[in-house]
Legacy VTK file of the C-alpha trace (Angstrom):
# vtk DataFile Version 3.0
C-alpha trace
ASCII
DATASET POLYDATA
POINTS 151 float
0.000 0.000 0.000
1.319 3.420 -0.880
2.170 5.761 1.952
0.359 9.067 2.145
2.634 12.030 2.550
1.337 15.299 3.872
2.991 18.102 1.883
3.002 21.632 3.217
1.385 24.302 1.130
3.826 26.652 -0.525
3.867 30.067 1.132
3.184 32.896 -1.285
4.619 36.361 -0.645
3.479 39.407 -2.556
6.250 40.844 -4.701
7.553 43.952 -2.912
8.056 47.141 -4.794
11.137 49.287 -4.415
10.593 52.939 -5.323
12.932 54.573 -7.802
15.445 56.941 -6.226
13.820 59.823 -8.108
10.439 59.037 -6.471
11.848 58.560 -2.968
11.362 62.102 -1.620
7.826 62.446 -2.991
6.812 59.057 -1.605
8.347 59.197 1.885
8.778 63.003 2.342
12.421 62.426 3.370
15.691 61.893 1.524
16.787 58.253 1.296
19.810 58.654 3.604
17.575 60.249 6.270
15.153 57.315 6.154
18.090 54.928 6.580
19.284 56.963 9.582
15.795 56.911 11.137
15.516 53.144 10.665
18.940 52.504 12.159
18.532 54.837 15.152
14.920 54.136 16.058
14.387 50.528 15.022
17.767 48.824 15.005
18.083 45.567 13.136
15.115 43.210 12.995
15.422 39.944 14.902
12.698 38.356 12.779
14.191 36.213 10.032
11.236 34.102 8.915
9.968 34.094 5.357
8.861 37.556 4.372
9.998 39.517 7.432
10.408 43.245 6.855
13.798 44.840 7.393
14.096 47.875 9.672
14.401 50.111 6.610
11.284 48.639 5.024
9.322 49.022 8.286
10.338 52.690 8.505
9.266 53.230 4.886
5.865 51.693 5.613
5.367 53.921 8.646
6.527 57.113 6.905
4.295 56.411 3.919
1.286 56.066 6.204
2.154 59.164 8.261
2.733 61.271 5.133
-0.513 60.118 3.485
-2.876 58.879 6.193
-5.397 57.362 3.840
-6.337 53.745 3.627
-3.807 51.165 4.770
-4.927 48.921 1.941
-3.666 51.515 -0.565
-0.254 51.530 1.090
-0.380 47.747 1.147
-0.884 47.644 -2.619
1.692 50.378 -3.233
4.472 48.655 -1.262
3.467 45.041 -1.910
2.647 43.889 1.645
-0.547 42.870 3.447
-2.813 45.486 5.075
-2.502 43.783 8.467
1.286 44.086 8.165
0.923 47.814 7.468
-1.244 48.186 10.583
1.144 46.283 12.873
4.196 48.003 11.415
2.813 51.526 11.885
1.823 50.712 15.473
5.217 49.203 16.329
7.332 51.905 14.655
5.357 54.780 16.193
5.691 53.115 19.601
9.481 52.855 19.206
9.702 56.484 18.103
7.603 57.748 21.024
9.722 55.778 23.491
12.646 57.977 22.431
10.646 61.224 22.192
12.173 62.726 25.345
15.586 62.381 23.775
14.587 64.575 20.826
11.741 66.774 22.100
12.655 68.905 25.081
10.875 71.867 26.594
12.001 74.061 29.481
10.844 72.657 32.823
11.486 75.259 35.518
9.756 78.640 35.711
13.122 80.371 35.219
13.890 78.410 32.033
10.377 79.012 30.679
10.714 82.778 31.178
14.171 82.738 29.589
12.815 80.855 26.551
9.923 83.331 26.212
12.359 86.248 26.250
14.530 84.568 23.630
11.587 83.901 21.313
10.258 87.427 21.811
13.604 89.065 21.005
14.554 86.846 18.042
11.241 86.118 16.364
8.702 88.522 17.947
6.747 85.594 19.407
6.168 86.854 22.963
4.619 83.737 24.559
6.351 80.922 22.637
8.782 78.627 24.461
9.648 76.282 21.575
8.584 74.861 18.242
8.282 71.505 16.514
9.534 71.053 12.973
6.776 69.311 11.053
8.614 68.997 7.759
7.207 65.494 7.351
3.623 66.762 7.381
2.525 68.075 4.000
0.364 71.162 4.415
-1.881 71.694 1.427
-2.829 75.192 0.307
-6.591 75.605 0.855
-8.817 75.786 -2.213
-10.430 79.108 -2.984
-13.945 77.720 -2.512
-13.309 74.842 -0.107
-13.734 71.247 -1.185
-15.894 71.456 -4.276
LINES 1 152
151 0 1 2 3 4 5 6 7 8 9 10 11 12 13 14 15 16 17 18 19 20 21 22 23 24 25 26 27 28 29 30 31 32 33 34 35 36 37 38 39 40 41 42 43 44 45 46 47 48 49 50 51 52 53 54 55 56 57 58 59 60 61 62 63 64 65 66 67 68 69 70 71 72 73 74 75 76 77 78 79 80 81 82 83 84 85 86 87 88 89 90 91 92 93 94 95 96 97 98 99 100 101 102 103 104 105 106 107 108 109 110 111 112 113 114 115 116 117 118 119 120 121 122 123 124 125 126 127 128 129 130 131 132 133 134 135 136 137 138 139 140 141 142 143 144 145 146 147 148 149 150
């Protein structure tokens, strides 16, 4: 009698797309070397080595794409060639790792003396009398409003 052998199903991975260097800035809103720096400094190297695991650089690209264009995750999934659930998990994990290091990069004056000193500095340099600091939101694209709203 012939033996029955149970064969595993072949795992299928979507083909991933790599953006052209010329499209990099428009797609991720950062230069390529800056995205590599962000991935290295915030994510480190991935310990996951199974099948279609995303590298740290790829995870950062997924997150930046979503943050730059917060539309549907399924659109990003199609654009980058990964599953929507992977986009969701990746954005959550990357944002968590970035926020864990937020105090290292975002600092505001804490004591009353330092707050008053910062206000004076902002007032004298930039004529902003009550400001104590600013965040650079270069990653956030600010669209010029339409003349007649959204028509």
